[in-house]
C-alpha positions, 0 to 999 in steps of 0.5 A: 500500500505504501509503495502504491501511494509513493508511486502515485505521489511521484507520478504526480510530482513528475507530471505536467499540468492538464494541457501539457499532459493532454499534449503528451497523450496525443489529444492535440485537437482538444488542446488546439480547441482549448487554446482557441476557446481561451481556456488554456490558462484555466486548465494550467491553473491550480485545479484540481480538475477531472478532464474527460478528454475526447481524443483526436479520433473523437473529434474526427467523428463529428460532422464537419458542419458541427465542427465548423460551428464550434470553431466559429462560435467561441462561446459555444466551443467554451461551453462544450469543452467545459462540459468535459471538465469537472472542477474541484476534484481529481477523480481516479477510476477506482473512485467511479461508481455505477450510475454516478450523476455529475451536475453541470449547472452552467450547462443546465445538464449533467453526466451520467457515469456508468461502470459496466461488467465489473466483477472480481475478475474484471475491473469493468469499463466506464462510460460518460453519457454512453461514451467510452473511456478508452484510457484512465488515470493520466495524472497531471500536477493539477488533476487527472485525465481520462481519454474518451472515444467520443465528444460528449455532446449535445447536452442532455436537457430534458427528462425521459417524460419530456423526450417522449412527449416531444418525439412523434415516434412515441405518441402512442407510448405517451398516450399509454404513459399518461393513461397509466399515470406514469408520467411523473415517474418518468420525469423523476430523478432516476436514472432509468433505462426505457425500452420505448416502443414506437408507434409502429410497435403499438400498431402491431397489436390488434386494435381491440386488444390495444384499446382494451389494454389502454382502458385497463390501467393496472394491466397497462401499468404492468406492461409499461413498467416491464419496459423500464429498468432501474439505472442507466444502461447505455448501448455500450453496456448492453450485453447478453444478460437478464434484468429486473425491471420496474415491474418488480415481479420475476415474470417481468424480468427481461433479457438483452441480446447482442448480435453481429451487425450492431443488432440488439434485441430485448426479450420478455417471457410472460405467462409462457409467451415469449416476445422479442423486440429489436432496438431501432434507435439507441442512446436517446439520452435524458437528464434522468436516464436513457431511451432505446426505441424498440420495434415491438411491445414486450 
């Protein structure tokens, strides 16, 4: 233990500041943008800071139009870059817990930080708003850097309930959520994961059966809660696994399955009837969790 602490202290003492360590790590696009936004003095200051730093490949993935917008709007650029900086603390990987929520008041937004597949045999991996941490714990003399696979943008600003209400793909789901009295639940703190059936998914149910379900509040609530998981399960964290749902009963458990070709399926088995759905849009991020649109009601 003493050796580990000494090693950490020595590495910190020998490290440069955040900007210098970003440069040494090859995050040169980020450094160039930090300078352009006038943030170099901030990130060479006393700190401490935790920086989740998109690498050059992450910026290269951005649409050219967005990158041009950021480059031409210094205030927006500064806001985006500061959304990757947590001031006042140096958080190492070992200190990160699943479903940590990090508020960013200046952006009126937050990070949802997850640790997936952690066990006594594997340290797991970390995501920030669903974006993968590729490298951890690059120490600087004024904080710590973790390298990300993607830029964390846009900023989540609406709850799951608000996103469902604003998205035409989910108008039938919205009607069902309201009829079941679950709108306040989906607007609450969370975080939650919602496998959200699209209008086309509900259209697969015969009209009489759907009308009957919408008229039966308790049955409707049970079906809808089967689509909700406690905690944030982003796409990168989905694996072959079974999950307890907000339905609460053993028969309400669902399974997730991952196949080649970026295919993700969700399966339920209720009363001996197996239903499967395919994820058609993943990682629709909210301030209280994440939505994955699916093509079948399960």
